[in-house]
C-alpha positions in Angstrom: -0.2 0.0 0.0 1.2 3.5 -1.0 2.2 6.3 1.8 0.3 9.6 0.8 2.9 11.3 2.8 5.6 9.7 0.9 6.8 12.0 -2.0 8.1 9.1 -4.1 4.7 7.6 -4.2 3.2 11.1 -5.3 5.9 11.2 -8.0 6.0 7.6 -8.9 9.6 7.6 -9.1 12.0 4.8 -8.7 13.9 5.2 -5.2 17.8 5.3 -5.7 18.1 1.7 -4.9 15.4 0.3 -7.0 16.6 -1.8 -9.5 15.5 0.3 -12.4 17.7 3.0 -11.8 20.8 1.5 -10.3 23.5 1.4 -12.8 20.9 2.1 -15.7 22.1 3.9 -18.7 20.8 7.7 -18.9 18.2 8.6 -20.8 20.3 12.0 -21.4 23.4 13.3 -20.6 24.7 17.5 -19.8 27.9 18.4 -19.7 28.0 21.5 -17.9 31.7 21.9 -17.2 33.0 25.6 -17.4 29.4 27.0 -16.5 28.7 29.0 -13.2 25.9 29.4 -11.0 23.2 29.4 -11.6 23.8 28.2 -15.5 24.4 24.2 -14.2 21.2 24.3 -12.7 19.3 26.1 -15.3 20.4 23.9 -18.0 19.9 20.7 -16.0 16.3 21.7 -15.7 15.9 22.4 -19.5 17.6 19.2 -20.3 15.2 17.4 -17.8 12.2 19.1 -19.4 11.6 16.5 -22.5 12.5 13.6 -20.4 9.7 11.0 -18.9 9.4 10.8 -15.2 11.9 8.0 -14.0 14.1 8.7 -16.9 17.9 9.4 -15.7 20.1 12.1 -16.5 23.8 12.3 -15.7 25.3 15.9 -15.4 29.2 16.7 -15.3 29.8 20.1 -13.5 32.8 21.8 -12.0 31.1 24.9 -10.6 32.0 24.9 -6.6 28.3 25.8 -6.0 26.9 22.8 -7.8 27.4 20.8 -4.3 24.6 22.9 -3.0 23.0 24.0 -5.9 22.0 20.5 -7.7 21.0 18.5 -4.7 18.5 21.6 -3.3 17.1 21.9 -7.0 16.5 18.4 -7.1 14.6 18.4 -3.6 12.6 21.6 -4.6 11.7 20.3 -8.0 10.8 16.7 -7.1 13.6 15.0 -8.8 15.5 12.0 -7.3 19.1 12.5 -6.8 20.4 9.0 -7.4 24.2 9.4 -7.1 27.0 12.3 -6.7 30.8 11.5 -7.1 33.8 12.9 -8.1 34.8 12.8 -11.6 38.0 14.0 -13.9 39.6 16.9 -13.1 38.0 17.9 -10.2 34.5 17.8 -11.4 31.2 16.4 -10.0 29.2 13.6 -11.8 25.5 13.9 -10.7 22.7 11.0 -11.7 19.3 12.3 -11.4 16.2 10.8 -12.0 13.2 13.0 -13.1 10.3 13.4 -10.8 6.9 14.0 -11.8 6.9 17.8 -10.6 7.7 19.8 -7.2 8.1 18.0 -4.1 5.4 17.6 -1.7 5.3 20.2 1.0 7.1 19.3 4.3 
């Protein structure tokens, strides 16, 4: 039975440890290296728009502010941050599953 207070149920997005998202090939990628705040998040939002809920986007950033901005963007917009890791050249790689919309109010 679903929990109406669990934002994942409302968005019908697989949780981060779900087999459908773990190791799944991304539906799209975005190289946002060289872009500074707020551009990495704005480009991420634009790249997520045509994707279906649950589709995965891989984003590569080197803006130091992204470490705060990307998780905040995901939480506020109802997307699921599946993974974040250090990448080559001091960049960060983000794996985001598209949600159905804004997160449920807290």
